[in-house]
N, CA, C and O of each residue as an XYZ file, in Angstrom:
872
protein
N      25.592     -3.533     -0.036
C      24.553     -3.006     -0.923
C      23.275     -2.744     -0.143
O      22.943     -3.509      0.762
N      22.558     -1.691     -0.471
C      21.305     -1.374      0.193
C      20.175     -2.187     -0.381
O      20.391     -2.952     -1.321
N      18.964     -2.049      0.153
C      17.848     -2.865     -0.266
C      17.366     -2.567     -1.664
O      16.532     -3.309     -2.183
N      17.858     -1.499     -2.310
C      17.356     -1.170     -3.638
C      18.399     -1.421     -4.725
O      18.118     -1.181     -5.899
N      19.588     -1.894     -4.372
C      20.617     -2.028     -5.378
C      21.190     -3.438     -5.433
O      21.581     -3.997     -4.408
N      21.238     -4.009     -6.630
C      21.922     -5.258     -6.878
C      22.679     -5.119     -8.181
O      22.083     -4.930     -9.241
N      23.998     -5.213     -8.096
C      24.840     -5.137     -9.288
C      24.535     -3.897    -10.109
O      24.496     -3.935    -11.338
N      24.322     -2.809     -9.409
C      24.140     -1.538    -10.090
C      22.755     -1.289    -10.629
O      22.508     -0.232    -11.210
N      21.838     -2.229    -10.459
C      20.493     -2.054    -10.994
C      19.510     -1.874     -9.854
O      19.543     -2.611     -8.868
N      18.646     -0.899     -9.993
C      17.645     -0.666     -8.951
C      16.643     -1.800     -8.973
O      16.028     -2.081    -10.001
N      16.480     -2.459     -7.818
C      15.632     -3.642     -7.761
C      14.446     -3.510     -6.835
O      13.543     -4.345     -6.883
N      14.416     -2.495     -5.995
C      13.306     -2.343     -5.085
C      12.918     -0.882     -5.004
O      13.760     -0.003     -5.186
N      11.624     -0.609     -4.727
C      11.165      0.774     -4.687
C      11.523      1.460     -3.381
O      11.944      0.821     -2.417
N      11.345      2.780     -3.370
C      11.434      3.522     -2.118
C      10.209      3.194     -1.286
O       9.116      3.013     -1.822
N      10.392      3.119      0.037
C       9.315      2.678      0.911
C       8.601      3.819      1.612
O       7.598      3.570      2.281
N       9.064      5.060      1.495
C       8.512      6.121      2.330
C       7.008      6.295      2.155
O       6.280      6.420      3.140
N       6.541      6.305      0.918
C       5.116      6.545      0.691
C       4.279      5.412      1.249
O       3.235      5.660      1.852
N       4.714      4.169      1.063
C       3.985      3.032      1.595
C       3.937      3.087      3.113
O       2.890      2.842      3.713
N       5.062      3.405      3.733
C       5.111      3.513      5.188
C       4.130      4.571      5.671
O       3.411      4.360      6.649
N       4.103      5.704      4.986
C       3.190      6.767      5.384
C       1.746      6.305      5.304
O       0.954      6.596      6.200
N       1.390      5.587      4.243
C       0.020      5.107      4.108
C      -0.330      4.111      5.191
O      -1.446      4.123      5.709
N       0.614      3.244      5.540
C       0.337      2.278      6.602
C       0.043      2.998      7.900
O      -0.833      2.574      8.653
N       0.753      4.073      8.177
C       0.555      4.813      9.419
C      -0.710      5.659      9.367
O      -1.333      5.904     10.400
N      -1.094      6.103      8.184
C      -2.266      6.958      8.059
C      -3.568      6.181      8.016
O      -4.641      6.772      7.889
N      -3.485      4.868      8.119
C      -4.685      4.049      7.982
C      -5.665      4.213      9.122
O      -6.775      3.687      9.043
N      -5.306      4.915     10.173
C      -6.231      5.131     11.285
C      -7.081      6.371     11.086
O      -7.891      6.698     11.954
N      -6.924      7.070      9.973
C      -7.646      8.325      9.824
C      -9.146      8.088      9.716
O      -9.602      7.016      9.318
N      -9.890      9.108     10.079
C     -11.342      9.011     10.063
C     -11.854      9.385      8.678
O     -11.992     10.567      8.363
N     -12.139      8.371      7.842
C     -12.610      8.605      6.485
C     -14.128      8.489      6.468
O     -14.697      7.499      6.929
N     -14.761      9.504      5.936
C     -16.225      9.481      5.915
C     -16.778      9.707      4.520
O     -17.991      9.638      4.325
N     -15.917      9.977      3.542
C     -16.392     10.242      2.200
C     -15.613      9.382      1.232
O     -14.560      8.840      1.570
N     -16.144      9.262      0.010
C     -15.440      8.499     -1.009
C     -16.384      8.186     -2.144
O     -17.600      8.128     -1.960
N     -15.818      7.983     -3.320
C     -16.616      7.602     -4.471
C     -16.839      6.097     -4.438
O     -15.931      5.344     -4.087
N     -18.047      5.651     -4.805
C     -18.329      4.225     -4.824
C     -17.362      3.552     -5.779
O     -17.067      4.083     -6.850
N     -16.870      2.387     -5.393
C     -15.824      1.727     -6.166
C     -16.416      0.994     -7.361
O     -16.681      1.629     -8.381
N     -16.635     -0.325     -7.279
C     -17.106     -1.079     -8.431
C     -15.994     -1.190     -9.453
O     -14.862     -1.530     -9.109
N     -16.310     -0.900    -10.723
C     -15.296     -0.923    -11.777
C     -14.549      0.415    -11.733
O     -15.148      1.475    -11.917
N     -13.261      0.353    -11.491
C     -12.475      1.571    -11.308
C     -11.362      1.647    -12.339
O     -10.633      0.679    -12.554
N     -11.237      2.807    -12.976
C     -10.168      3.054    -13.948
C      -9.048      3.810    -13.246
O      -9.185      4.994    -12.939
N      -7.959      3.130    -13.000
C      -6.829      3.751    -12.314
C      -6.048      4.647    -13.263
O      -5.945      4.371    -14.458
N      -5.508      5.710    -12.718
C      -4.655      6.587    -13.510
C      -3.288      5.960    -13.760
O      -2.459      6.533    -14.466
N      -3.052      4.782    -13.179
C      -1.788      4.082    -13.403
C      -1.871      3.088    -14.557
O      -0.999      2.232    -14.704
N      -2.918      3.200    -15.377
C      -2.976      2.409    -16.598
C      -3.561      1.016    -16.439
O      -3.143      0.094    -17.139
N      -4.515      0.839    -15.537
C      -5.186     -0.451    -15.423
C      -6.604     -0.238    -14.916
O      -6.917      0.787    -14.311
N      -7.457     -1.227    -15.175
C      -8.811     -1.255    -14.635
C      -8.851     -2.332    -13.559
O      -8.122     -3.321    -13.636
N      -9.703     -2.139    -12.555
C      -9.789     -3.084    -11.454
C     -11.221     -3.134    -10.951
O     -11.918     -2.120    -10.937
N     -11.660     -4.319    -10.538
C     -12.982     -4.483     -9.932
C     -12.820     -4.426     -8.423
O     -12.093     -5.228     -7.836
N     -13.500     -3.473     -7.797
C     -13.393     -3.269     -6.355
C     -14.739     -3.612     -5.730
O     -15.762     -3.095     -6.181
N     -14.778     -4.476     -4.697
C     -16.055     -4.852     -4.084
C     -16.886     -3.638     -3.682
O     -16.346     -2.582     -3.353
N     -18.202     -3.803     -3.714
C     -19.112     -2.691     -3.450
C     -18.953     -2.108     -2.053
O     -19.294     -0.946     -1.831
N     -18.442     -2.890     -1.107
C     -18.290     -2.366      0.252
C     -17.040     -1.502      0.388
O     -16.730     -1.024      1.479
N     -16.318     -1.300     -0.725
C     -15.135     -0.452     -0.726
C     -15.431      0.880     -1.400
O     -16.282      0.956     -2.286
N     -14.728      1.929     -0.981
C     -14.836      3.249     -1.581
C     -13.457      3.700     -2.044
O     -12.431      3.212     -1.571
N     -13.461      4.637     -2.972
C     -12.223      5.207     -3.494
C     -12.075      6.625     -2.969
O     -12.992      7.436     -3.103
N     -10.938      6.930     -2.377
C     -10.653      8.288     -1.921
C     -10.041      9.049     -3.088
O      -8.930      8.745     -3.521
N     -10.765     10.034     -3.592
C     -10.338     10.749     -4.792
C      -9.562     12.022     -4.441
O      -9.513     12.438     -3.284
N      -8.961     12.627     -5.461
C      -8.201     13.867     -5.263
C      -9.071     14.956     -4.661
O      -8.653     15.655     -3.738
N     -10.303     15.101     -5.194
C     -11.158     16.193     -4.732
C     -11.555     16.006     -3.269
O     -11.662     16.980     -2.523
N     -11.773     14.754     -2.857
C     -12.159     14.507     -1.483
C     -11.000     14.769     -0.526
O     -11.206     15.266      0.581
N      -9.791     14.436     -0.949
C      -8.621     14.743     -0.129
C      -8.485     16.258      0.008
O      -8.195     16.764      1.091
N      -8.695     16.974     -1.092
C      -8.590     18.433     -1.048
C      -9.645     19.025     -0.121
O      -9.358     19.948      0.642
N     -10.877     18.492     -0.186
C     -11.951     18.995      0.666
C     -11.665     18.746      2.146
O     -12.125     19.492      3.010
N     -10.898     17.685      2.432
C     -10.596     17.331      3.820
C      -9.177     17.761      4.205
O      -8.578     17.198      5.121
N      -8.649     18.760      3.499
C      -7.259     19.184      3.716
C      -7.010     19.628      5.152
O      -5.925     19.398      5.685
N      -7.987     20.254      5.782
C      -7.782     20.740      7.147
C      -7.477     19.590      8.098
O      -6.624     19.712      8.978
N      -8.192     18.453      7.912
C      -7.936     17.294      8.765
C      -6.589     16.666      8.466
O      -5.893     16.205      9.371
N      -6.222     16.650      7.182
C      -4.948     16.064      6.799
C      -3.767     16.900      7.276
O      -2.770     16.365      7.760
N      -3.889     18.212      7.135
C      -2.713     19.065      7.258
C      -2.744     20.002      8.459
O      -1.793     20.752      8.679
N      -3.830     19.972      9.245
C      -3.880     20.828     10.418
C      -2.753     20.484     11.380
O      -2.228     19.371     11.366
N      -2.389     21.445     12.212
C      -1.242     21.254     13.107
C      -1.448     20.094     14.068
O      -0.479     19.467     14.497
N      -2.706     19.798     14.414
C      -2.979     18.699     15.348
C      -3.524     17.485     14.627
O      -3.431     16.369     15.137
N      -4.100     17.689     13.431
C      -4.682     16.565     12.710
C      -6.018     16.162     13.315
O      -6.314     16.488     14.464
N      -6.825     15.446     12.526
C      -8.110     14.973     13.021
C      -7.894     13.770     13.920
O      -6.775     13.276     14.058
N      -8.976     13.302     14.531
C      -8.887     12.114     15.378
C      -8.285     10.966     14.597
O      -8.750     10.643     13.504
N      -7.239     10.339     15.156
C      -6.566      9.250     14.471
C      -5.370      9.703     13.670
O      -4.552      8.871     13.276
N      -5.234     11.003     13.411
C      -4.102     11.515     12.632
C      -3.098     12.272     13.482
O      -1.968     12.498     13.049
N      -3.493     12.667     14.683
C      -2.620     13.516     15.484
C      -1.269     12.906     15.782
O      -0.290     13.634     15.951
N      -1.189     11.560     15.852
C       0.084     10.906     16.171
C       0.967     10.716     14.949
O       2.121     10.306     15.076
N       0.434     11.011     13.762
C       1.213     10.845     12.533
C       1.936     12.147     12.227
O       1.296     13.197     12.174
N       3.248     12.112     12.023
C       3.994     13.344     11.757
C       3.403     14.130     10.592
O       2.967     13.557      9.593
N       3.398     15.449     10.740
C       2.854     16.309      9.696
C       3.557     16.084      8.364
O       2.919     16.138      7.313
N       4.857     15.832      8.395
C       5.593     15.621      7.146
C       5.049     14.419      6.381
O       4.964     14.449      5.153
N       4.677     13.356      7.107
C       4.109     12.174      6.453
C       2.730     12.479      5.893
O       2.394     12.062      4.784
N       1.915     13.224      6.681
C       0.584     13.580      6.181
C       0.700     14.441      4.930
O      -0.052     14.265      3.971
N       1.644     15.368      4.948
C       1.858     16.239      3.789
C       2.269     15.417      2.578
O       1.809     15.685      1.468
N       3.136     14.410      2.772
C       3.590     13.593      1.654
C       2.433     12.830      1.022
O       2.311     12.780     -0.201
N       1.581     12.233      1.863
C       0.434     11.504      1.331
C      -0.521     12.447      0.618
O      -0.974     12.157     -0.489
N      -0.830     13.577      1.250
C      -1.731     14.562      0.651
C      -1.213     14.994     -0.719
O      -1.961     15.007     -1.697
N       0.069     15.345     -0.782
C       0.650     15.836     -2.029
C       0.650     14.757     -3.104
O       0.409     15.047     -4.275
N       0.919     13.515     -2.713
C       0.991     12.451     -3.708
C      -0.382     12.088     -4.249
O      -0.516     11.786     -5.435
N      -1.412     12.112     -3.395
C      -2.768     11.877     -3.898
C      -3.176     13.009     -4.834
O      -3.725     12.772     -5.910
N      -2.902     14.243     -4.412
C      -3.255     15.394     -5.238
C      -2.533     15.384     -6.580
O      -3.085     15.828     -7.587
N      -1.310     14.884     -6.599
C      -0.517     14.845     -7.836
C      -0.848     13.630     -8.698
O      -0.288     13.472     -9.783
N      -1.751     12.770     -8.228
C      -2.088     11.581     -8.995
C      -1.037     10.490     -8.890
O      -0.978      9.598     -9.737
N      -0.206     10.553     -7.856
C       0.862      9.570     -7.674
C       0.472      8.468     -6.702
O       1.252      7.546     -6.464
N      -0.731      8.553     -6.138
C      -1.156      7.608     -5.112
C      -2.673      7.510     -5.148
O      -3.366      8.522     -5.251
N      -3.183      6.289     -5.064
C      -4.626      6.063     -5.012
C      -4.943      5.228     -3.780
O      -4.177      4.338     -3.412
N      -6.079      5.520     -3.141
C      -6.446      4.853     -1.893
C      -7.868      4.299     -2.004
O      -8.793      5.016     -2.386
N      -8.034      3.014     -1.665
C      -9.343      2.398     -1.507
C      -9.501      2.069     -0.021
O      -8.524      1.722      0.643
N     -10.717      2.174      0.500
C     -10.917      1.772      1.888
C     -12.276      1.106      2.060
O     -13.240      1.398      1.353
N     -12.306      0.208      3.021
C     -13.511     -0.595      3.266
C     -14.445      0.156      4.197
O     -14.050      0.540      5.298
N     -15.674      0.368      3.766
C     -16.594      1.186      4.561
C     -17.391      0.372      5.580
O     -18.011      0.947      6.474
N     -17.384     -0.961      5.457
C     -18.132     -1.813      6.382
C     -17.170     -2.690      7.173
O     -16.058     -2.964      6.724
N     -17.599     -3.125      8.345
C     -16.832     -4.079      9.131
C     -15.557     -3.524      9.716
O     -14.562     -4.244      9.794
N     -15.546     -2.250     10.139
C     -14.345     -1.646     10.710
C     -14.096     -2.198     12.112
O     -15.023     -2.560     12.836
N     -12.805     -2.248     12.472
C     -12.414     -2.680     13.815
C     -11.915     -1.461     14.589
O     -10.785     -1.013     14.391
N     -12.758     -0.930     15.464
C     -12.370      0.264     16.200
C     -12.166      1.427     15.244
O     -12.992      1.662     14.361
N     -11.058      2.162     15.419
C     -10.785      3.321     14.573
C     -10.014      2.947     13.321
O      -9.820      3.796     12.451
N      -9.566      1.695     13.200
C      -8.775      1.307     12.042
C      -9.667      0.983     10.857
O     -10.700      0.330     11.008
N      -9.269      1.436      9.687
C     -10.028      1.214      8.464
C      -9.189      0.360      7.521
O      -8.114      0.778      7.091
N      -9.677     -0.834      7.199
C      -8.964     -1.682      6.248
C      -8.854     -0.934      4.928
O      -9.824     -0.331      4.469
N      -7.673     -0.973      4.315
C      -7.443     -0.134      3.145
C      -6.475     -0.767      2.166
O      -5.710     -1.669      2.508
N      -6.526     -0.270      0.939
C      -5.585     -0.650     -0.123
C      -5.066      0.638     -0.741
O      -5.850      1.538     -1.043
N      -3.764      0.738     -0.931
C      -3.240      1.897     -1.646
C      -2.415      1.435     -2.837
O      -1.828      0.353     -2.825
N      -2.382      2.267     -3.855
C      -1.761      1.924     -5.133
C      -0.811      3.028     -5.547
O      -1.146      4.209     -5.461
N       0.363      2.650     -5.990
C       1.305      3.611     -6.544
C       2.204      2.914     -7.545
O       2.274      1.685     -7.580
N       2.886      3.696     -8.352
C       3.853      3.180     -9.319
C       5.223      3.676     -8.908
O       5.388      4.838     -8.538
N       6.220      2.779     -8.973
C       7.576      3.166     -8.619
C       8.540      2.773     -9.738
O       8.353      1.740    -10.381
N       9.565      3.585     -9.975
C      10.589      3.241    -10.965
C      11.549      2.212    -10.384
O      12.598      2.566     -9.846
N      11.187      0.941    -10.496
C      11.983     -0.114     -9.875
C      11.782     -1.416    -10.631
O      10.824     -1.563    -11.390
N      12.688     -2.355    -10.420
C      12.594     -3.695    -10.982
C      12.549     -4.712     -9.855
O      13.129     -4.499     -8.790
N      11.858     -5.817    -10.096
C      11.821     -6.883     -9.117
C      13.139     -7.643     -9.128
O      13.866     -7.614    -10.121
N      13.453     -8.324     -8.028
C      14.643     -9.177     -8.034
C      14.514    -10.233     -9.132
O      13.460    -10.851     -9.279
N      15.563    -10.435     -9.888
C      15.493    -11.305    -11.056
C      16.153    -12.663    -10.854
O      16.049    -13.532    -11.720
N      16.821    -12.856     -9.738
C      17.476    -14.132     -9.462
C      17.107    -14.598     -8.055
O      16.716    -13.785     -7.218
N      17.228    -15.898     -7.790
C      16.963    -16.387     -6.425
C      17.848    -15.708     -5.384
O      17.420    -15.483     -4.252
N      19.071    -15.384     -5.763
C      19.984    -14.726     -4.833
C      19.504    -13.329     -4.479
O      19.555    -12.931     -3.315
N      19.044    -12.589     -5.463
C      18.515    -11.251     -5.205
C      17.275    -11.322     -4.324
O      17.120    -10.528     -3.396
N      16.389    -12.276     -4.617
C      15.176    -12.431     -3.820
C      15.525    -12.751     -2.370
O      14.954    -12.171     -1.447
N      16.462    -13.674     -2.172
C      16.856    -14.045     -0.810
C      17.414    -12.843     -0.066
O      17.150    -12.664      1.124
N      18.187    -12.018     -0.768
C      18.772    -10.841     -0.140
C      17.691     -9.841      0.270
O      17.725     -9.296      1.373
N      16.734     -9.604     -0.627
C      15.625     -8.699     -0.324
C      14.830     -9.207      0.885
O      14.520     -8.442      1.798
N      14.507    -10.493      0.881
C      13.707    -11.064      1.966
C      14.451    -11.022      3.293
O      13.829    -10.961      4.353
N      15.763    -11.053      3.241
C      16.560    -10.955      4.454
C      16.589     -9.532      4.991
O      16.569     -9.322      6.204
N      16.636     -8.557      4.094
C      16.782     -7.157      4.486
C      15.483     -6.556      5.014
O      15.499     -5.796      5.983
N      14.363     -6.889      4.386
C      13.126     -6.157      4.655
C      12.651     -6.196      6.106
O      12.259     -5.148      6.621
N      12.661     -7.330      6.794
C      12.175     -7.297      8.184
C      12.925     -6.300      9.060
O      12.306     -5.585      9.849
N      14.243     -6.242      8.934
C      15.005     -5.297      9.756
C      14.751     -3.859      9.316
O      14.735     -2.948     10.143
N      14.552     -3.656      8.010
C      14.266     -2.303      7.515
C      12.913     -1.820      8.018
O      12.793     -0.688      8.485
N      11.889     -2.674      7.925
C      10.576     -2.305      8.446
C      10.629     -2.087      9.955
O      10.009     -1.155     10.467
N      11.356     -2.930     10.664
C      11.466     -2.784     12.123
C      12.096     -1.452     12.477
O      11.675     -0.792     13.427
N      13.097     -1.057     11.720
C      13.758      0.229     11.964
C      12.791      1.384     11.732
O      12.716      2.309     12.540
N      12.056      1.330     10.636
C      11.160      2.434     10.281
C       9.954      2.491     11.223
O       9.538      3.575     11.632
N       9.396      1.329     11.566
C       8.180      1.297     12.379
C       8.480      1.399     13.868
O       7.578      1.658     14.665
N       9.736      1.199     14.250
C      10.116      1.350     15.644
C       9.734      0.198     16.540
O       9.633      0.364     17.756
N       9.519     -0.974     15.957
C       9.212     -2.170     16.732
C       9.531     -3.386     15.864
O       9.621     -3.259     14.643
N       9.703     -4.563     16.472
C      10.019     -5.753     15.674
C       8.890     -6.091     14.699
O       7.724     -6.149     15.090
N       9.234     -6.311     13.447
C       8.268     -6.634     12.403
C       8.604     -8.017     11.839
O       9.721     -8.257     11.379
N       7.625     -8.916     11.882
C       7.811    -10.265     11.351
C       7.334    -10.314      9.901
O       6.309     -9.723      9.562
N       8.072    -11.012      9.053
C       7.713    -11.201      7.654
C       7.193    -12.622      7.490
O       7.938    -13.580      7.696
N       5.925    -12.770      7.122
C       5.319    -14.095      6.967
C       5.574    -14.693      5.588
O       5.805    -15.896      5.464
N       5.533    -13.852      4.546
C       5.783    -14.322      3.191
C       6.630    -13.298      2.440
O       6.445    -12.090      2.584
N       7.543    -13.799      1.653
C       8.341    -12.966      0.748
C       8.717    -13.879     -0.403
O       9.680    -14.641     -0.309
N       7.958    -13.804     -1.495
C       8.128    -14.779     -2.564
C       7.646    -14.224     -3.897
O       6.873    -13.268     -3.950
N       8.118    -14.838     -4.957
C       7.684    -14.475     -6.302
C       6.452    -15.302     -6.661
O       6.437    -16.523     -6.506
N       5.424    -14.614     -7.141
C       4.221    -15.265     -7.639
C       3.940    -14.722     -9.041
O       4.575    -13.765     -9.484
N       2.998    -15.331     -9.717
C       2.550    -14.793    -11.001
C       1.148    -14.253    -10.832
O       0.232    -14.978    -10.443
N       0.985    -12.973    -11.129
C      -0.311    -12.321    -11.082
C      -0.441    -11.428    -12.311
O       0.533    -10.812    -12.745
N      -1.634    -11.363    -12.860
C      -1.902    -10.544    -14.052
C      -0.932    -10.948    -15.176
O      -0.516    -10.109    -15.975
N      -0.583    -12.223    -15.227
C       0.369    -12.750    -16.220
C       1.721    -12.063    -16.147
O       2.432    -11.971    -17.147
N       2.073    -11.583    -14.969
C       3.368    -10.922    -14.764
C       4.041    -11.492    -13.516
O       3.380    -11.960    -12.588
N       5.371    -11.441    -13.520
C       6.099    -11.768    -12.298
C       5.748    -10.733    -11.231
O       5.730     -9.531    -11.496
N       5.471    -11.216    -10.032
C       5.067    -10.314     -8.955
C       5.748    -10.754     -7.667
O       5.895    -11.945     -7.394
N       6.157     -9.769     -6.889
C       6.706    -10.045     -5.569
C       5.581     -9.905     -4.557
O       4.909     -8.875     -4.500
N       5.378    -10.955     -3.754
C       4.345    -10.919     -2.728
C       4.992    -10.844     -1.352
O       5.879    -11.633     -1.025
N       4.535     -9.880     -0.549
C       4.997     -9.715      0.822
C       3.801     -9.763      1.764
O       2.725     -9.254      1.447
N       4.000    -10.377      2.921
C       3.001    -10.328      3.989
C       3.759    -10.162      5.294
O       4.630    -10.967      5.624
N       3.417     -9.097      6.047
C       4.194     -8.777      7.237
C       3.337     -8.020      8.247
O       2.240     -7.560      7.931
N       3.854     -7.901      9.459
C       3.160     -7.132     10.488
C       2.975     -5.698     10.018
O       3.893     -5.107      9.449
N       1.795     -5.134     10.252
C       1.543     -3.760      9.844
C       2.274     -2.756     10.710
O       2.772     -3.086     11.786
N       2.331     -1.528     10.226
C       2.992     -0.462     10.983
C       2.290     -0.215     12.309
O       2.927      0.147     13.299
N       0.978     -0.412     12.326
C       0.187     -0.213     13.543
C      -0.013     -1.568     14.216
O      -0.467     -2.504     13.558
N       0.308     -1.706     15.500
C       0.111     -2.992     16.182
C      -1.311     -3.507     15.990
O      -2.273     -2.740     16.030
N      -1.429     -4.816     15.781
C      -2.745     -5.414     15.583
C      -3.207     -5.394     14.143
O      -4.358     -5.726     13.860
N      -2.322     -5.005     13.212
C      -2.661     -5.018     11.793
C      -1.674     -5.889     11.032
O      -0.572     -6.169     11.504
N      -2.094     -6.312      9.842
C      -1.241     -7.096      8.946
C      -1.295     -6.467      7.565
O      -2.348     -6.016      7.115
N      -0.151     -6.442      6.901
C      -0.050     -5.844      5.574
C       0.257     -6.907      4.520
O       1.113     -7.771      4.715
N      -0.456     -6.823      3.409
C      -0.234     -7.672      2.236
C       0.188     -6.759      1.099
O      -0.361     -5.668      0.947
N       1.153     -7.187      0.301
C       1.598     -6.322     -0.792
C       1.974     -7.139     -2.017
O       2.680     -8.143     -1.927
N       1.479     -6.678     -3.176
C       1.923     -7.202     -4.462
C       2.689     -6.112     -5.190
O       2.217     -4.982     -5.319
N       3.871     -6.461     -5.662
C       4.646     -5.601     -6.545
C       4.663     -6.277     -7.908
O       5.287     -7.323     -8.086
N       3.977     -5.674     -8.861
C       3.791     -6.275    -10.183
C       4.666     -5.537    -11.192
O       4.547     -4.324    -11.359
N       5.539     -6.276    -11.858
C       6.423     -5.660    -12.841
C       5.607     -5.239    -14.053
O       5.146     -6.080    -14.826
N       5.432     -3.932    -14.214
C       4.627     -3.419    -15.333
C       5.472     -3.366    -16.601
O       5.021     -3.790    -17.666
N       6.667     -2.859    -16.495
C       7.617     -2.794    -17.601
C       8.995     -2.603    -16.983
O       9.123     -2.509    -15.763
N      10.005     -2.547    -17.803
C      11.333     -2.344    -17.249
C      11.379     -1.007    -16.514
O      10.982      0.024    -17.056
N      11.865     -1.037    -15.280
C      11.976      0.151    -14.431
C      10.629      0.739    -14.037
O      10.550      1.919    -13.694
N       9.561     -0.068    -14.080
C       8.244      0.399    -13.637
C       7.526     -0.741    -12.931
O       7.225     -1.769    -13.539
N       7.258     -0.555    -11.658
C       6.604     -1.585    -10.843
C       5.342     -1.004    -10.214
O       5.380      0.039     -9.562
N       4.226     -1.698    -10.420
C       2.947     -1.324     -9.827
C       2.864     -1.961     -8.437
O       3.036     -3.172     -8.295
N       2.600     -1.146     -7.418
C       2.597     -1.636     -6.042
C       1.209     -1.452     -5.439
O       0.703     -0.333     -5.353
N       0.603     -2.557     -5.026
C      -0.695     -2.536     -4.354
C      -0.493     -3.071     -2.945
O      -0.034     -4.198     -2.760
N      -0.837     -2.260     -1.955
C      -0.593     -2.594     -0.555
C      -1.916     -2.584      0.204
O      -2.619     -1.574      0.232
N      -2.247     -3.716      0.816
C      -3.468     -3.836      1.610
C      -3.087     -3.982      3.081
O      -2.180     -4.743      3.420
N      -3.775     -3.259      3.945
C      -3.551     -3.384      5.379
C      -4.895     -3.569      6.069
O      -5.849     -2.840      5.799
N      -4.958     -4.548      6.957
C      -6.205     -4.855      7.645
C      -5.928     -5.137      9.114
O      -4.834     -5.565      9.482
N      -6.936     -4.892      9.951
C      -6.864     -5.380     11.321
C      -6.660     -6.888     11.252
O      -7.321     -7.566     10.465
N      -5.755     -7.418     12.066
C      -5.399     -8.834     11.967
C      -6.619     -9.738     12.095
O      -6.665    -10.797     11.469
N      -7.596     -9.346     12.885
C      -8.811    -10.157     13.025
C      -9.608    -10.212     11.723
O     -10.418    -11.118     11.527
N      -9.377     -9.235     10.824
C     -10.066     -9.210      9.534
C      -9.210     -9.794      8.416
O      -9.583     -9.708      7.246
N      -8.069    -10.387      8.758
C      -7.130    -10.824      7.727
C      -7.729    -11.843      6.758
O      -7.534    -11.686      5.552
N      -8.442    -12.874      7.205
C      -9.013    -13.817      6.223
C      -9.914    -13.123      5.204
O      -9.872    -13.436      4.015
N     -10.722    -12.187      5.674
C     -11.598    -11.447      4.762
C     -10.788    -10.604      3.788
O     -11.070    -10.585      2.590
N      -9.782     -9.908      4.302
C      -8.952     -9.066      3.446
C      -8.200     -9.889      2.408
O      -8.110     -9.493      1.245
N      -7.660    -11.032      2.823
C      -6.915    -11.861      1.872
C      -7.798    -12.255      0.696
O      -7.357    -12.220     -0.452
N      -9.049    -12.632      0.979
C      -9.958    -13.009     -0.094
C     -10.294    -11.844     -0.996
O     -10.250    -11.970     -2.220
N     -10.630    -10.709     -0.402
C     -11.021     -9.550     -1.211
C      -9.828     -8.979     -1.985
O      -9.971     -8.559     -3.134
N      -8.669     -8.968     -1.358
C      -7.478     -8.441     -2.030
C      -7.095     -9.315     -3.225
O      -6.759     -8.799     -4.291
N      -7.146    -10.623     -3.052
C      -6.824    -11.517     -4.171
C      -7.841    -11.357     -5.308
O      -7.483    -11.433     -6.483
N      -9.108    -11.135     -4.947
C     -10.121    -10.890     -5.992
C      -9.799     -9.618     -6.760
O      -9.920     -9.585     -7.984
N      -9.390     -8.570     -6.050
C      -9.033     -7.321     -6.712
C      -7.845     -7.541     -7.651
O      -7.864     -7.112     -8.805
N      -6.814     -8.214     -7.138
C      -5.618     -8.436     -7.957
C      -5.970     -9.245     -9.206
O      -5.512     -8.928    -10.304
N      -6.786    -10.293     -9.034
C      -7.158    -11.142    -10.168
C      -7.957    -10.381    -11.214
O      -7.952    -10.747    -12.390
N      -8.645     -9.323    -10.791
C      -9.509     -8.569    -11.715
C      -8.765     -7.516    -12.530
O      -9.348     -6.918    -13.435
N      -7.485     -7.277    -12.227
C      -6.743     -6.201    -12.890
C      -6.628     -6.460    -14.383
O      -6.247     -7.550    -14.811
N      -6.962     -5.441    -15.170
C      -6.768     -5.472    -16.621
C      -5.837     -4.334    -16.984
O      -6.200     -3.163    -16.872
N      -4.645     -4.678    -17.416
C      -3.676     -3.655    -17.788
C      -4.067     -3.040    -19.126
O      -4.514     -3.725    -20.045
N      -3.881     -1.712    -19.204
C      -4.203     -1.012    -20.448
C      -2.927     -0.646    -21.211
O      -2.999     -0.050    -22.285
């Protein structure tokens, strides 16, 4: 069985969009709407610290040349055009939302959070969870092209919902990724993925948990 199937039921989301966002985190972002209280198009409200900005559809469209140019802007040239196109299209279609931290950057990397909804269910038994946790490190290693260590893979309760929490090496060396998959309804999982320079991990963990705790589902 693959990582998304258990007994005929889809249990995990597709990873392509998340992988693309992890790789695109080096892009040079200079614009964004001030965060604060943010109404997501995915049916929830969230409190985002003031040092964070929201990358909106219009701003992505205005910066299309950097996203989609044949060479890409500084920090994007190494990311395949197909991945940049996928992220651009998904933000424009309202299928992906991006927050990024405007202060305390480490080099060219920008600590960021991305949000999307996937038609998937969380593992519902300890056996399914164990299987998922066993598969993911090798799957990420294959996609990222280097060994990826998984620090946490466990069920937690967030927003009064069962949630899968993952913490693993980021796609870019020197980064760490945190992810909550929150079961919104049957066959609908809200996925929030935070990636930070590893030296900023304590700060990111605190701010990310504050964001998650602030979520109000509509």
